C-alpha positions, -999 to +999 in steps of 0.1 A: +000+000+000+013+034-010+024+054+021+012+088+009-019+090-015-022+117-041-051+135-023-029+138+008-002+156-012-029+180-025-042+187+011-006+191+023+003+217-003-029+236+004-024+235+042+012+248+038+000+277+017-027+286+043-003+284+072+023+306+054-004+332+046-022+332+080+005+324+104+037+332+085+050+298+096+087+293+095+102+258+097+139+253+105+156+219+101+130+202+079+159+183+063+163+164+095+131+144+089+140+112+070+124+109+036+118+071+041+116+045+068+099+044+102+105+075+123+090+092+154+085+130+155+085+139+191+072+175+198+061+197+226+023+203+227+007+237+231-025+237+209-048+216+189-031+231+159+001+211+167-008+179+148-014+200+116+018+218+121+038+186+125+022+173+093+037+202+074+073+191+082+072+164+055+050+155+026+049+119+039+016+110+054+017+116+092+001+092+117-010+103+152-023+091+185-053+112+195-074+111+226-104+087+221-129+115+229-122+130+195-136+099+178-171+101+193-186+122+165-190+101+134-181+126+107-151+140+126-139+105+133-140+097+096-120+128+088-092+124+113-089+087+106-084+095+069-057+120+080-038+093+100-052+096+135-060+066+157-075+066+192-057+065+225-072+058+259-055+082+283-068+069+316-049+036+314-022+018+295-037+014+260-021-018+246-041-015+213-028+020+206+007+009+215+006-021+191-009+001+164+020+025+168+046-003+166+029-017+135+030+016+117+067+021+124+075-014+114+058-006+081+081+023+076+056+050+084+059+084+102+044+087+137+040+120+155+039+117+194+038+142+222+060+130+251+042+153+276+010+135+268-011+166+270-010+203+262+016+222+283+026+258+290+046+281+267+083+282+276+081+250+297+085+213+290+064+192+313+070+157+326+078+133+298+059+100+297+080+069+287+058+058+258+078+074+231+111+058+244+094+024+248+080+025+212+113+037+197+134+010+215+109-017+205+111-007+168+146+006+166+135+038+147+150+072+152+133+100+172+133+134+157+130+162+183+107+191+174+099+223+192+068+243+182+062+280+191+032+302+185+004+277+182-008+285+217-013+321+205-030+311+173-054+287+190-051+290+228-063+263+252-100+266+258-106+288+228-124+278+196-116+308+174-082+310+156-062+342+159-035+354+135-001+347+151+033+337+139+043+301+142+078+288+143+090+252+142+125+239+149+135+204+140+165+187+155+188+160+142+175+124+146+182+106+178+193+071+168+179+041+188+194+014+165+208-015+186+197-001+219+169-026+223+194-055+225+206-068+259+194-062+294+187-031+315+157-021+293+142+002+320+175+021+323+177+024+286+141+038+284+149+063+312+182+073+296+166+077+261+137+097+276+161+120+294+182+125+263+152+133+242+140+159+268+175+174+268+176+178+230+142+193+229+151+217+257+182+228+238+164+231+206+139+255+221+161+269+249+135+256+273+137+243+309 
């Protein structure tokens, strides 16, 4: 099955034009996103606009975990599923979503994840959950750190109306996980990888 259908390329190009016109979006380091093979894009999370912004980093079709509440309305569920979203139960360990993520990466797809698990505050990185590290170590795919700025001004938490605001995205070099899944001390490897990812994201955005 083709990774990125033609209609997705058309929507991607249209979305990029809209974001350039409305939000004067600037993307730095786009070349750090691999053009093929499984990869995780790990980003901070400020707004509901963030998944769309991450999708603009590469013309490859993006896949996302999204909270299951978003899938309750039939038409909206059809839309986001076509755009690569799949549900995640946030109140407990969701083995189904975990296995879906692994399957997509093993197929060589792009998966966008938010290590904080929820929307955070501008200028701060919250506590990182270990899911991103676990999935990366399980599949051996690289993690690309991403920092997004300005989406919380364009669509603040709790608001439904979009405002004109400049959006900036910085993409870091891939963090390799190849070979790390072999051997023992898996918990330590997960913790170390999580800490390294947080460090790289903090440096990328000069955050704490």
